[in-house]
C-alpha positions in Angstrom: 68.2 220.4 9.3 71.1 218.4 9.3 69.6 215.1 8.3 67.9 217.0 5.5 71.1 218.6 4.2 73.0 215.3 4.6 70.2 213.6 2.6 70.4 216.1 -0.2 74.1 215.9 -0.5 74.6 212.2 0.0 76.3 212.2 -3.3 78.6 215.1 -2.8 82.0 215.0 -1.8 82.9 218.0 0.9 85.5 218.8 3.4 83.8 221.7 5.1 80.4 223.2 5.8 79.4 226.8 6.0 76.1 227.6 7.6 74.2 231.0 7.3 72.3 231.3 10.6 69.3 233.7 11.0 70.2 235.1 14.4 72.9 236.2 16.8 76.1 234.1 16.4 78.9 234.5 19.0 82.1 232.4 18.9 81.1 230.6 15.6 77.9 229.2 17.4 74.4 230.3 17.5 73.8 232.3 20.5 70.0 232.3 20.6 67.5 230.4 19.0 66.1 231.7 15.7 62.7 233.4 15.9 61.4 231.7 12.7 62.8 228.3 12.6 62.4 225.2 15.1 64.5 225.1 18.4 67.6 223.2 19.0 70.3 225.1 17.2 72.2 226.4 20.2 74.8 224.1 21.7 74.3 221.9 18.8 77.4 220.0 17.8 77.3 220.7 14.1 81.0 219.6 13.3 80.0 215.9 14.8 76.8 215.9 13.0 78.3 216.6 9.6 81.5 214.7 10.3 83.9 217.7 9.2 84.8 221.3 10.0 81.9 223.8 10.2 81.9 227.5 10.2 78.7 229.4 11.2 78.1 233.1 10.3 74.9 235.2 10.6 72.9 234.8 7.4 73.1 238.5 6.5 76.7 238.8 7.2 77.4 235.6 4.9 75.4 237.4 2.1 77.3 240.5 2.8 80.6 238.8 2.5 79.6 237.3 -0.8 78.5 240.8 -2.0 81.7 242.5 -1.0 83.7 244.4 -3.8 86.2 246.3 -1.6 86.2 249.4 0.8 83.8 249.8 3.5 80.5 248.1 2.6 77.2 248.2 4.5 74.7 245.4 3.9 71.1 245.7 4.8 69.1 242.5 4.2 65.3 243.4 3.7 63.6 240.0 4.4 61.4 238.5 7.2 63.3 240.8 9.4 66.2 243.2 8.8 69.8 241.7 8.5 72.6 243.9 8.6 76.5 243.8 8.7 79.8 245.6 7.7 82.5 244.3 5.7 85.9 246.0 5.3 88.8 243.9 3.8 89.1 240.6 5.9 86.8 241.9 8.6 83.1 241.1 9.0 81.0 242.8 11.2 77.5 241.2 11.9 75.0 243.7 13.3 71.7 243.6 14.8 70.4 247.1 13.4 66.9 245.9 13.1 66.6 246.0 16.9 67.4 249.9 17.0 64.2 251.9 18.1 62.3 253.6 15.1 58.8 255.2 15.8 56.7 253.1 18.2 58.8 250.0 17.4 62.3 248.9 16.0 63.5 249.4 12.5 62.6 245.7 11.8 59.1 246.3 12.8 59.1 249.0 9.9 61.2 247.6 7.0 60.8 243.9 7.8 58.0 241.7 6.5 55.7 242.9 9.3 55.9 246.5 8.5 55.3 245.7 4.8 52.1 243.9 5.6 51.2 246.2 8.1 51.9 249.7 6.6 51.6 248.6 2.8 54.3 248.9 0.3 54.4 252.8 -0.3 55.2 253.6 3.5 57.6 250.5 3.8 59.6 251.8 0.9 59.6 255.4 2.4 60.6 253.7 5.9 63.4 251.9 3.8 64.8 255.2 2.1 64.7 257.0 5.3 66.5 254.3 7.3 69.1 253.6 4.9 69.8 257.2 4.4 70.4 257.7 8.1 72.7 254.6 8.2 74.6 256.2 5.3 74.9 259.5 7.3 76.2 257.5 10.3 78.5 255.0 9.0 79.9 256.7 5.6 80.3 253.5 3.7 81.9 253.2 0.4 79.2 250.7 -1.0 75.7 250.0 0.4 73.9 246.7 -0.7 70.4 246.2 -0.2 69.7 242.4 -0.1 67.2 240.1 1.0 64.1 238.8 -0.5 62.2 242.0 -0.4 64.9 244.3 -1.9 63.4 243.6 -5.3 60.1 245.2 -4.0 61.8 248.8 -3.9 60.8 250.6 -7.1 63.8 252.9 -6.7 66.9 252.3 -4.9 68.2 254.9 -2.2 71.1 256.9 -3.6 74.4 255.2 -3.4 72.9 251.8 -3.0 72.9 248.8 -5.2 70.8 245.8 -5.0 72.0 242.4 -3.6 71.2 238.7 -4.5 70.4 236.1 -1.9 72.7 233.7 -4.0 75.6 235.8 -2.9 75.3 234.0 0.5 76.8 230.8 -1.4 79.9 232.9 -2.2 80.0 234.3 1.2 80.0 230.5 2.6 83.1 230.0 0.3 84.9 233.1 1.3 84.2 232.2 5.1 86.9 229.6 4.7 89.3 232.4 3.3 88.9 235.2 6.0 88.3 235.1 9.6 84.6 236.0 10.5 
């Protein structure tokens, strides 16, 4: 990944790098190998490889930070899996809500891409609406953003939600250097 990024940006001038990582991040480093990418992410020295300071944040948390407009915001990323985060002021709380049990599996099994393929779009949309409603009743956020690549497959947004955009992760990457993750 580093060699590809460096090749694509060889003409760029940059002083820092922000990475949105699709997995658990602890102390600014990937804590587990990603489920959907190659191995070698844990214990890799990104700052040495890029030759500058590097900050790493869970990818859903990075998109959440870029989507933040104030108050307590819940971000639910509907993609390959289920990304989630809370943002409030300068505080970002990456969460693993997709691992909560739901039915005969987890939320991620039902509202991630596996659930969409296995159960079809109609049931997937019902599961998303049900899950988001439960999260809203539990967390009481001021704002709810449904992001990730599959958010656009919702015909109707659950009440109190707005649709996110994956491009907000870029803004989140810039904001990472302004706030403490």
